[in-house]
Rosetta silent file (secondary structure, phi, psi, omega in degrees, C-alpha in Angstrom):
SEQUENCE: MGVRPADFTGTDILQLAAELSAAGHAFALGVVVEARGSSAGRAGAKALFDTEGEVIAGWVGGGCAESTIAHAAVEACASGTPQLVEVDLDSEVLGAGMPCGGRMRVYVEPVLPRPALWILGHGRVAECLCHFGVLLGFSVVVDDAMAVAERFPEASRIIADDPDYEAVTPAAGDFAVVATQHRGDHESLRRLLASEVGHIALIASRKRAGLVLAYLRKIGFDRQAIDRIHAPAGLALSARTAEEIALSVIAEIVLVRRSRADREVAPQMGDVSAAASGETRPPVTPANVEPLRVVGE
SCORE:     score description
SCORE:     0.000 S_00000001
   1 L     0.000  -26.541  177.299    0.000    0.000    0.000 S_00000001
   2 L    75.388   22.081 -177.995    2.987    2.284    0.522 S_00000001
   3 L  -125.486   11.610 -177.619    1.541    4.022    3.579 S_00000001
   4 L   -69.865  118.464 -177.850    3.171    2.142    6.465 S_00000001
   5 L   -72.456  154.204 -178.801    4.505    4.744    8.903 S_00000001
   6 L   -78.193  -30.882 -175.948    8.053    4.499   10.259 S_00000001
   7 L  -105.629   98.143 -178.914    7.086    5.368   13.831 S_00000001
   8 L   -72.326  -37.157 -174.182    4.600    2.814   15.158 S_00000001
   9 L   -69.419  -30.228 -176.890    4.650    4.046   18.736 S_00000001
  10 L   -97.285    8.129 -175.582    3.758    7.625   17.838 S_00000001
  11 L   -84.205  129.703  171.430    1.041    6.830   15.307 S_00000001
  12 L   -84.625  104.893 -172.244   -2.530    7.937   16.006 S_00000001
  13 H   -60.294  -45.073 -177.502   -4.340    4.900   14.619 S_00000001
  14 H   -68.190  -36.288  177.526   -7.730    6.555   14.233 S_00000001
  15 H   -66.647  -42.841  177.871   -6.246    9.619   12.577 S_00000001
  16 H   -63.209  -39.348  178.220   -4.282    7.425   10.180 S_00000001
  17 H   -61.037  -41.106  179.077   -7.453    5.424    9.459 S_00000001
  18 H   -64.758  -39.557  179.871   -9.265    8.650    8.579 S_00000001
  19 H   -66.831  -42.298  178.664   -6.435    9.695    6.278 S_00000001
  20 H   -64.030  -41.967  179.709   -6.374    6.325    4.512 S_00000001
  21 H   -63.668  -43.415  179.776  -10.143    6.375    4.087 S_00000001
  22 H   -64.209  -30.097  179.703  -10.080    9.903    2.670 S_00000001
  23 L   -83.537   -3.064  176.893   -7.396    8.815    0.200 S_00000001
  24 L    85.025   18.565  178.289   -9.582    5.938   -1.000 S_00000001
  25 L   -83.716  147.558  173.502   -7.508    3.067    0.414 S_00000001
  26 L   -96.399  135.508  179.510   -9.107   -0.211    1.482 S_00000001
  27 E  -162.344  176.950  177.102   -8.046   -1.582    4.870 S_00000001
  28 E  -128.750  140.969  176.299   -9.336   -3.173    8.072 S_00000001
  29 E  -104.077  124.006  176.145   -9.290   -1.839   11.614 S_00000001
  30 E  -107.191  129.228 -179.835   -8.789   -4.393   14.390 S_00000001
  31 E  -127.685  125.513  176.181   -9.751   -3.423   17.945 S_00000001
  32 E   -73.791  115.394 -178.901   -9.236   -5.631   21.002 S_00000001
  33 E   -99.053  -15.712  177.220  -12.590   -5.508   22.786 S_00000001
  34 E  -157.372  137.814  177.277  -11.752   -8.050   25.509 S_00000001
  35 E  -140.734  131.260  179.813   -8.548   -9.592   26.838 S_00000001
  36 E  -129.593  154.447  178.183   -8.203  -12.164   29.599 S_00000001
  37 L    73.204 -145.509 -173.573   -5.278  -13.926   31.184 S_00000001
  38 L   -99.355   25.027  178.633   -1.736  -13.221   30.075 S_00000001
  39 L   -62.579  142.266 -177.272   -2.484  -12.201   26.486 S_00000001
  40 L   -68.922  -37.329  179.558   -0.135   -9.501   25.261 S_00000001
  41 L   -72.178  147.228 -179.728   -2.879   -7.458   23.681 S_00000001
  42 L  -121.923  153.408  179.875   -4.995   -5.300   25.969 S_00000001
  43 L   -53.339  131.800 -178.794   -8.549   -4.032   25.594 S_00000001
  44 L    96.719  -13.688  177.951   -8.559   -0.981   23.356 S_00000001
  45 L   -63.804  143.111 -174.735   -5.418   -1.948   21.439 S_00000001
  46 E  -133.833  152.917  173.909   -5.778   -1.206   17.729 S_00000001
  47 E  -151.558  150.491  175.121   -4.088   -2.096   14.459 S_00000001
  48 E  -108.928  136.266  179.628   -4.654   -1.396   10.776 S_00000001
  49 E  -122.890  143.130  175.413   -4.264   -4.157    8.182 S_00000001
  50 L   -83.540 -177.979 -173.778   -4.161   -3.845    4.413 S_00000001
  51 L   -70.341  -10.023  177.458   -6.202   -6.074    2.097 S_00000001
  52 L  -103.247    5.036  177.034   -3.429   -8.688    2.056 S_00000001
  53 L    89.022    5.407  178.088   -3.254   -8.934    5.841 S_00000001
  54 L   -80.754  140.752  178.825   -0.068   -6.904    6.308 S_00000001
  55 E   -73.144  126.004  175.397    0.060   -4.614    9.339 S_00000001
  56 E   -86.498  -45.416 -179.921    0.014   -0.948    8.330 S_00000001
  57 E  -166.140  159.001  177.576    0.288    0.405   11.869 S_00000001
  58 E    91.871 -175.577 -174.667   -0.616   -0.473   15.440 S_00000001
  59 L  -160.215  130.293  175.907   -0.473   -3.667   17.451 S_00000001
  60 L  -120.502   10.229 -177.646   -3.033   -6.158   18.785 S_00000001
  61 L   132.916  171.570 -177.311   -0.606   -8.774   20.067 S_00000001
  62 L   -82.386 -153.121 -169.802    2.188  -10.962   18.818 S_00000001
  63 H   -46.506  -53.504 -176.068    2.364  -13.945   16.476 S_00000001
  64 H   -58.803  -52.173 -176.242   -0.662  -15.971   17.636 S_00000001
  65 H   -70.806  -47.409 -173.651   -3.061  -13.074   17.729 S_00000001
  66 H   -62.005  -40.854 -179.953   -1.711  -11.077   14.818 S_00000001
  67 H   -62.706  -41.951 -179.800   -1.772  -13.980   12.359 S_00000001
  68 H   -66.473  -45.297 -178.616   -5.366  -14.786   13.222 S_00000001
  69 H   -68.372  -35.220  177.234   -6.546  -11.178   13.022 S_00000001
  70 H   -61.531  -42.125  178.023   -4.649  -10.651    9.770 S_00000001
  71 H   -62.658  -42.781  178.858   -6.524  -13.588    8.226 S_00000001
  72 H   -64.687  -35.087  179.611   -9.823  -12.147    9.444 S_00000001
  73 H   -64.750  -40.107  177.604   -8.874   -8.758    7.995 S_00000001
  74 H   -61.425  -46.559  179.543   -8.351  -10.272    4.550 S_00000001
  75 H   -62.715  -43.972 -177.133  -11.764  -11.957    4.713 S_00000001
  76 H   -63.921  -41.101  179.378  -13.476   -8.824    6.007 S_00000001
  77 H   -67.059  -35.291 -179.552  -12.033   -6.639    3.248 S_00000001
  78 H   -72.235  -37.556 -175.621  -13.064   -9.166    0.594 S_00000001
  79 H   -94.517  -20.778 -174.756  -16.626   -9.592    1.874 S_00000001
  80 L    75.641   14.102 -175.748  -17.217   -6.113    3.306 S_00000001
  81 L  -112.386  128.005  176.696  -18.531   -7.796    6.464 S_00000001
  82 L   -64.043  157.661  177.826  -17.202   -7.068    9.978 S_00000001
  83 E  -133.869  147.014  170.679  -16.037   -9.971   12.131 S_00000001
  84 E  -113.301  110.737 -170.765  -15.786  -10.599   15.846 S_00000001
  85 E  -106.696  130.585  175.785  -12.859  -12.957   16.313 S_00000001
  86 E  -107.753  126.013 -178.258  -12.115  -14.965   19.444 S_00000001
  87 E  -115.676  121.075  178.182   -8.540  -16.154   19.874 S_00000001
  88 E   -94.725  104.347 -177.857   -7.717  -18.843   22.438 S_00000001
  89 L   -93.838    2.897  177.762   -4.084  -18.296   23.405 S_00000001
  90 L   -84.712  -16.799 -177.661   -4.116  -20.885   26.192 S_00000001
  91 L   -87.158  147.845  175.509   -3.996  -23.780   23.740 S_00000001
  92 L   -66.556  126.138 -174.768   -0.781  -25.167   22.318 S_00000001
  93 L   -97.801  120.774  177.630   -0.631  -23.837   18.766 S_00000001
  94 L    50.344   34.443  176.877    0.469  -26.224   16.022 S_00000001
  95 L    65.493   28.510 -177.269    2.390  -28.272   18.574 S_00000001
  96 L   -69.502  -19.350  176.598    4.798  -25.424   19.313 S_00000001
  97 L    93.659   -9.368 -179.045    5.154  -26.712   22.865 S_00000001
  98 L  -143.893  111.912  178.175    4.383  -23.409   24.605 S_00000001
  99 L   -67.590  147.980  179.848    0.938  -21.812   24.805 S_00000001
 100 L   -71.017  -38.012  177.206    0.818  -18.052   24.336 S_00000001
 101 L   100.184  132.499  175.071   -1.582  -17.626   27.263 S_00000001
 102 L    89.084 -178.991  178.232   -4.944  -15.917   27.693 S_00000001
 103 E  -137.719  149.507  179.939   -7.906  -15.232   25.444 S_00000001
 104 E  -137.589  147.414  169.809   -8.796  -12.282   23.242 S_00000001
 105 E  -122.180  125.979 -174.799  -11.824  -11.006   21.399 S_00000001
 106 E  -127.200  128.220  176.213  -11.052   -8.657   18.516 S_00000001
 107 E   -91.455  127.047 -177.777  -13.510   -6.724   16.394 S_00000001
 108 E  -115.201  115.704 -176.221  -12.369   -6.425   12.767 S_00000001
 109 E  -113.018  117.582  175.782  -14.032   -3.683   10.728 S_00000001
 110 E   -74.463  138.438  175.836  -13.389   -3.390    6.973 S_00000001
 111 E  -120.685  106.279 -172.239  -13.050    0.174    5.691 S_00000001
 112 L  -117.376  142.935  176.883  -13.599    0.184    1.944 S_00000001
 113 L   -65.103  144.769  178.965  -13.743    3.061   -0.535 S_00000001
 114 L   -70.363  130.103  175.084  -17.206    3.735   -1.870 S_00000001
 115 L   -67.722  152.145  179.588  -17.651    2.478   -5.429 S_00000001
 116 E   -91.764  141.753  170.979  -18.687    5.138   -7.917 S_00000001
 117 E  -109.305  110.736  179.435  -21.986    5.087   -9.765 S_00000001
 118 E   -91.260  121.293  178.176  -21.537    6.874  -13.084 S_00000001
 119 E  -112.279  115.073  179.385  -24.788    8.216  -14.500 S_00000001
 120 E  -102.977  103.603 -177.461  -24.578    9.359  -18.103 S_00000001
 121 E   138.856  176.787  177.709  -27.690   11.367  -18.821 S_00000001
 122 L  -137.813 -173.815 -179.145  -30.295   13.577  -17.182 S_00000001
 123 L   104.086  176.269 -173.669  -34.020   13.468  -16.552 S_00000001
 124 H   -63.328  -40.524  178.922  -36.208   12.017  -13.856 S_00000001
 125 H   -61.697  -45.431  179.058  -34.817    8.461  -14.061 S_00000001
 126 H   -62.457  -39.463  178.763  -31.258    9.767  -13.723 S_00000001
 127 H   -63.666  -43.040  178.454  -32.283   11.966  -10.789 S_00000001
 128 H   -66.520  -38.051  177.635  -33.873    9.020   -8.974 S_00000001
 129 H   -61.685  -40.453  178.010  -30.818    6.870   -9.701 S_00000001
 130 H   -60.702  -46.544 -178.850  -28.615    9.529   -8.121 S_00000001
 131 H   -63.528  -48.238  179.181  -30.769    9.579   -4.991 S_00000001
 132 H   -62.154  -40.768 -178.196  -30.947    5.787   -4.699 S_00000001
 133 H   -60.929  -43.863  178.732  -27.228    5.470   -5.369 S_00000001
 134 H   -64.539  -42.831  178.821  -26.280    7.808   -2.531 S_00000001
 135 H   -59.026  -32.880 -175.842  -28.665    6.025   -0.155 S_00000001
 136 L   -95.361   12.252  170.951  -26.994    2.714   -1.005 S_00000001
 137 L    91.580   16.854  177.366  -23.457    3.932   -0.402 S_00000001
 138 L   -94.380  152.301  168.370  -22.255    4.913   -3.873 S_00000001
 139 E   -93.519  115.307 -169.885  -20.318    8.000   -4.804 S_00000001
 140 E   -96.275  129.392  175.202  -22.390    9.345   -7.691 S_00000001
 141 E  -118.057  126.123 -179.579  -20.886   11.049  -10.742 S_00000001
 142 E  -111.911  127.089  179.609  -23.280   12.576  -13.296 S_00000001
 143 E  -122.509  107.011  178.444  -22.047   13.336  -16.811 S_00000001
 144 L  -171.615  141.261 -178.364  -24.464   15.238  -19.046 S_00000001
 145 L   -64.307  -23.712 -177.918  -24.659   18.677  -20.627 S_00000001
 146 L   -96.184    0.222 -177.543  -28.121   19.208  -19.114 S_00000001
 147 L   -77.267  130.910  177.536  -27.158   18.150  -15.587 S_00000001
 148 L  -130.913  154.998 -175.524  -27.339   20.911  -12.969 S_00000001
 149 L   -60.571  -32.142 -178.310  -26.671   20.858   -9.235 S_00000001
 150 L   -64.539  -29.888 -179.144  -30.286   21.744   -8.415 S_00000001
 151 L   -90.746  -19.489 -179.239  -31.482   18.493  -10.023 S_00000001
 152 L  -129.996   62.462 -173.992  -28.650   16.348   -8.613 S_00000001
 153 L   -66.707  -21.049 -176.869  -27.976   17.848   -5.151 S_00000001
 154 L   -95.584   -4.424 -177.927  -26.519   14.613   -3.744 S_00000001
 155 L   -66.320  140.635  175.773  -24.038   13.932   -6.555 S_00000001
 156 L   -73.004  -27.739 -176.313  -20.362   13.936   -5.603 S_00000001
 157 E  -155.983  137.812  175.457  -19.477   15.361   -9.011 S_00000001
 158 E  -123.179  126.560  179.573  -21.333   16.806  -11.975 S_00000001
 159 E  -113.606  110.761 -175.260  -19.675   16.985  -15.396 S_00000001
 160 L  -110.583   -5.196 -178.395  -21.596   19.249  -17.760 S_00000001
 161 L  -124.448   69.678 -174.886  -18.935   20.067  -20.378 S_00000001
 162 L  -148.207   64.315 -173.722  -17.948   16.687  -21.787 S_00000001
 163 L   -61.918  -27.262 -178.900  -19.549   16.158  -25.225 S_00000001
 164 L  -102.062    8.182  178.233  -17.223   13.280  -26.138 S_00000001
 165 L    59.206   30.895  179.056  -17.373   11.609  -22.697 S_00000001
 166 L   -70.387  -22.236 -179.972  -13.607   11.953  -22.289 S_00000001
 167 L   -84.420   -1.872 -179.949  -14.050   12.572  -18.560 S_00000001
 168 L   -82.022  102.374 -175.833  -15.765    9.207  -18.104 S_00000001
 169 L  -132.978   60.805 -178.731  -13.051    7.173  -16.367 S_00000001
 170 L   -69.648  149.318  176.663  -14.718    4.557  -14.139 S_00000001
 171 L   -86.882  172.875 -176.054  -12.611    2.012  -12.261 S_00000001
 172 L   -60.906  -33.479 -178.101  -13.096   -1.741  -12.393 S_00000001
 173 L   -88.262    3.535 -179.495  -15.188   -1.760   -9.211 S_00000001
 174 L   -87.384  175.746  178.291  -17.481    1.043  -10.342 S_00000001
 175 E  -131.612  147.116 -178.596  -20.876    0.879  -12.035 S_00000001
 176 E  -132.067  139.936  176.868  -22.181    2.867  -14.995 S_00000001
 177 E  -125.976  124.055  176.725  -25.689    3.628  -16.202 S_00000001
 178 E   -95.649  111.103  179.753  -26.363    5.064  -19.642 S_00000001
 179 E  -128.310   46.795 -173.091  -29.563    7.113  -19.460 S_00000001
 180 L   -83.250    3.137  177.988  -28.854    9.462  -22.364 S_00000001
 181 L    56.409   41.005  172.784  -32.373    9.095  -23.812 S_00000001
 182 L    78.558   -9.560 -174.579  -30.954    7.817  -27.118 S_00000001
 183 L   -86.943  -14.827  179.958  -28.931   10.952  -27.846 S_00000001
 184 L  -140.033   19.643 -175.310  -25.582    9.646  -26.611 S_00000001
 185 H   -57.921  -51.590 -173.315  -25.981    5.888  -26.381 S_00000001
 186 H   -63.596  -51.087 -175.340  -23.415    4.915  -28.996 S_00000001
 187 H   -68.343  -40.325 -179.672  -20.609    7.265  -28.023 S_00000001
 188 H   -65.897  -39.662  179.449  -21.038    6.814  -24.271 S_00000001
 189 H   -68.760  -36.437  175.904  -21.033    3.021  -24.567 S_00000001
 190 H   -60.111  -42.373 -179.887  -17.915    3.089  -26.736 S_00000001
 191 H   -66.320  -43.483 -178.642  -16.187    5.098  -24.030 S_00000001
 192 H   -66.159  -39.381  179.613  -17.370    2.796  -21.242 S_00000001
 193 H   -67.750  -21.247  176.783  -16.301   -0.351  -23.091 S_00000001
 194 L   -83.496   -8.497  179.517  -12.824    1.150  -23.412 S_00000001
 195 L   -95.653 -177.173 -179.905  -12.662    1.534  -19.608 S_00000001
 196 L   -93.042   -2.735 -174.829  -12.253   -1.087  -16.879 S_00000001
 197 L   -54.988  135.400 -174.510  -15.781   -0.723  -15.474 S_00000001
 198 L   -88.205  -23.195 -176.363  -17.298   -4.138  -14.877 S_00000001
 199 E  -129.786  121.846  179.001  -21.024   -3.317  -15.044 S_00000001
 200 E  -124.144  123.419  179.975  -22.664   -1.167  -17.695 S_00000001
 201 E  -111.031  130.297  177.841  -26.439   -0.654  -17.689 S_00000001
 202 E  -112.236  115.500  176.868  -28.258    0.728  -20.725 S_00000001
 203 L   -86.187  109.868 -177.636  -31.712    2.155  -20.105 S_00000001
 204 L  -166.856  164.149  173.704  -33.561    1.669  -23.389 S_00000001
 205 L   -69.870  165.056  179.475  -36.389   -0.284  -24.978 S_00000001
 206 H   -61.060  -40.156 -179.750  -35.606   -3.783  -26.211 S_00000001
 207 H   -64.773  -47.112 -179.576  -35.700   -2.568  -29.798 S_00000001
 208 H   -63.754  -42.604  179.097  -33.393    0.359  -29.115 S_00000001
 209 H   -60.451  -41.898  179.179  -31.017   -1.808  -27.061 S_00000001
 210 H   -61.862  -40.493  179.193  -30.827   -4.342  -29.893 S_00000001
 211 H   -65.448  -42.122 -179.221  -29.927   -1.630  -32.411 S_00000001
 212 H   -66.116  -44.802  179.889  -27.222   -0.186  -30.165 S_00000001
 213 H   -65.116  -37.659  177.128  -25.641   -3.580  -29.444 S_00000001
 214 H   -62.539  -39.910  178.496  -25.724   -4.448  -33.157 S_00000001
 215 H   -63.218  -43.338 -179.495  -23.899   -1.199  -33.900 S_00000001
 216 H   -64.528  -37.860  176.033  -21.210   -1.973  -31.311 S_00000001
 217 H   -65.318  -39.087 -177.624  -20.681   -5.416  -32.812 S_00000001
 218 H   -64.022  -35.189 -177.858  -20.451   -3.882  -36.273 S_00000001
 219 L   -89.006    6.116  168.737  -17.662   -1.495  -35.254 S_00000001
 220 L   115.717   -0.629  178.171  -15.586   -4.302  -33.808 S_00000001
 221 L   -76.126  133.254 -177.176  -16.479   -5.001  -30.167 S_00000001
 222 L   -83.454  178.543 -175.488  -16.417   -8.734  -29.461 S_00000001
 223 H   -63.709  -38.818 -179.518  -18.948  -10.791  -27.526 S_00000001
 224 H   -60.812  -39.763  178.291  -16.996  -10.603  -24.271 S_00000001
 225 H   -69.093  -45.257 -178.738  -17.094   -6.812  -24.396 S_00000001
 226 H   -61.633  -34.293 -178.017  -20.761   -6.687  -25.378 S_00000001
 227 L   -66.745  -13.126  176.297  -21.665   -9.029  -22.508 S_00000001
 228 L   -74.024  -14.689 -177.138  -20.580   -6.318  -20.052 S_00000001
 229 E   -94.641  124.247  174.785  -23.638   -4.323  -21.072 S_00000001
 230 E   -94.808  107.214 -175.604  -26.927   -5.068  -19.314 S_00000001
 231 L  -144.903  130.136   -8.511  -29.588   -4.063  -21.822 S_00000001
 232 L   -65.833  146.788 -175.713  -32.344   -3.375  -21.281 S_00000001
 233 L   -74.501  154.207  171.915  -31.174   -2.511  -17.768 S_00000001
 234 L   104.505  153.490  173.768  -32.964   -3.444  -14.570 S_00000001
 235 L   -74.721  157.162 -177.071  -34.639   -6.350  -12.854 S_00000001
 236 L   -77.694   82.847 -178.848  -37.993   -7.520  -14.176 S_00000001
 237 L  -105.990    6.523 -173.595  -40.229   -5.509  -11.848 S_00000001
 238 L    55.641   39.349 -177.004  -42.802   -4.519  -14.495 S_00000001
 239 L   -66.896  143.032  178.688  -41.674   -0.944  -13.845 S_00000001
 240 L  -125.394  -46.606 -177.710  -43.642    1.859  -15.459 S_00000001
 241 L   -81.470  165.006  178.014  -42.855    5.143  -13.748 S_00000001
 242 H   -59.151  -40.002  179.774  -39.459    6.842  -13.757 S_00000001
 243 H   -64.082  -41.397 -179.675  -39.073    6.045  -10.070 S_00000001
 244 H   -69.296  -37.930  177.214  -39.855    2.370  -10.645 S_00000001
 245 H   -63.129  -45.060  178.046  -37.453    2.152  -13.575 S_00000001
 246 H   -61.092  -39.633  178.763  -34.694    3.681  -11.458 S_00000001
 247 H   -62.547  -43.609 -179.049  -35.514    1.231   -8.670 S_00000001
 248 H   -64.801  -36.663 -179.608  -35.253   -1.759  -11.013 S_00000001
 249 H   -70.328  -45.807 -178.647  -31.878   -0.540  -12.351 S_00000001
 250 H   -69.608  -30.329  176.775  -30.352    0.143   -8.923 S_00000001
 251 H   -65.167  -39.787  177.050  -31.711   -3.191   -7.630 S_00000001
 252 H   -64.554  -39.277  178.897  -29.861   -4.993  -10.417 S_00000001
 253 H   -63.877  -42.338  177.650  -26.692   -3.099   -9.542 S_00000001
 254 H   -62.305  -41.812  179.007  -27.002   -4.119   -5.882 S_00000001
 255 H   -60.422  -45.696  179.468  -27.501   -7.741   -6.947 S_00000001
 256 H   -65.205  -42.841 -178.475  -24.375   -7.641   -9.113 S_00000001
 257 H   -61.487  -47.754 -177.493  -22.371   -5.843   -6.436 S_00000001
 258 H   -72.135  -35.304  176.805  -23.186   -8.301   -3.678 S_00000001
 259 H   -64.954  -37.653  177.931  -22.780  -11.352   -5.922 S_00000001
 260 H   -63.266  -42.773  179.665  -19.371  -10.051   -6.924 S_00000001
 261 H   -63.874  -39.443  179.360  -18.349   -9.709   -3.262 S_00000001
 262 H   -64.434  -39.413 -180.000  -19.496  -13.271   -2.529 S_00000001
 263 H   -68.371  -34.467 -178.423  -17.423  -14.633   -5.418 S_00000001
 264 H   -72.059  -34.804 -175.457  -14.339  -12.710   -4.290 S_00000001
 265 H   -82.622  -27.249 -173.689  -14.443  -13.877   -0.685 S_00000001
 266 H   -56.963  -47.569 -178.984  -15.197  -17.576   -1.343 S_00000001
 267 H   -65.306  -25.459 -176.027  -11.687  -18.616   -2.532 S_00000001
 268 H   -83.812  -19.274 -174.023  -10.043  -16.847    0.419 S_00000001
 269 H   -78.756  -28.832  179.708  -12.189  -18.430    3.104 S_00000001
 270 L    55.138 -130.245  179.723  -11.012  -21.993    2.521 S_00000001
 271 L   -90.672    1.178 -177.719  -12.160  -24.200    5.394 S_00000001
 272 L  -103.979  120.843 -178.462  -12.592  -21.262    7.736 S_00000001
 273 L   -80.196  133.116  175.868  -16.049  -19.676    7.708 S_00000001
 274 L   -72.544  132.866  179.137  -16.183  -15.898    7.865 S_00000001
 275 L   -75.562  132.003  176.318  -18.220  -14.743   10.832 S_00000001
 276 L   -72.526  165.760 -179.017  -21.215  -12.648    9.904 S_00000001
 277 L   -56.372  125.809  179.340  -21.778   -9.348   11.596 S_00000001
 278 L    93.304  -10.231  179.314  -22.499   -9.969   15.256 S_00000001
 279 L   -95.381  167.386 -179.176  -21.241  -13.547   15.198 S_00000001
 280 E  -120.918  131.194  175.648  -18.112  -14.893   16.844 S_00000001
 281 E   -68.690  142.352  177.781  -15.475  -17.021   15.183 S_00000001
 282 L   -57.909  150.447  179.064  -14.749  -20.246   17.122 S_00000001
 283 L   -56.494  147.234  177.754  -11.685  -20.062   19.392 S_00000001
 284 L   -79.169  117.355 -179.957   -8.382  -20.818   17.710 S_00000001
 285 L  -133.097  168.076  178.555   -7.251  -24.244   18.890 S_00000001
 286 L   -55.915  -26.972 -176.358   -4.886  -26.926   17.503 S_00000001
 287 L   -73.916  -28.847 -174.642   -7.919  -28.653   15.964 S_00000001
 288 L  -125.558    8.247 -173.481   -8.989  -25.761   13.771 S_00000001
 289 L   -87.284  -17.100 -169.946   -6.001  -23.441   13.450 S_00000001
 290 H   -55.556  -42.487  179.777   -4.164  -25.124   10.570 S_00000001
 291 H   -61.155  -21.920 -178.401   -5.850  -23.207    7.731 S_00000001
 292 H   -86.786  -12.589 -179.328   -4.728  -19.952    9.384 S_00000001
 293 L    53.115   46.156 -179.693   -1.064  -21.054    9.594 S_00000001
 294 L   -81.389  140.882  176.183   -0.708  -19.493   13.050 S_00000001
 295 L  -117.342  156.721  179.851    2.594  -19.881   14.867 S_00000001
 296 L   -71.934  159.578  178.866    3.271  -19.542   18.558 S_00000001
 297 L   -75.677    0.000    0.000    4.760  -16.419   20.069 S_00000001
């Protein structure tokens, strides 16, 4: 991540967490909420972990505890779900011959940058999409010559001078909705397909969507590229009003977003189940610690 401070003892963990979050970094905050016995970590101790489980700053205990919490941090960042982890340090770990001592409970909170929802277009559907997107935790960017702040008061950014969509630069984890009312479908989709964005929604009738996709195939986009476009956009809600259409589109985006998170976390979990919010991971003992590769202190 390139943000690990040199002075661990003088680092304000919460201040550093705020700085990382503001800079758009993904990480996990681990906080010891309970410590018993001779565990090195004490209640209130904090540490920041990057998405690969490396300590950025802070300390929650030595080898036994840190390895376990690092594994939980990786899972939490992948799933976006907090974990409450219980570590049993009284048990002999991997036959090391010397128990670490004590027990700890550590709350692991993932802090992830908000994905952007790019809305290309204006009108009532676009306005409702902006509102729904903000409610659901997206950073909304609106790109359209007719877009004004009064109609999109919750948008993080409004781009009104971009006729060729050159300012449309979504990242792989972002989402894009083309609601240009047929006046910019072709050019906006060409720009989006040239980006890394994984989900592109086209609001159009079936006939219009078919014509646009046929055009994109004609100018050279292959099937894999075309398959990134959801057209017509939205879940089958029999939507009629602008509000209902926006709801169906944002519902599809939520479905894709959460399904994507589930696919990303599954390979990392292995034989260890990620604890859902409010649940507690079973204590780390010789019988179940092997997948975590924990070593004694």
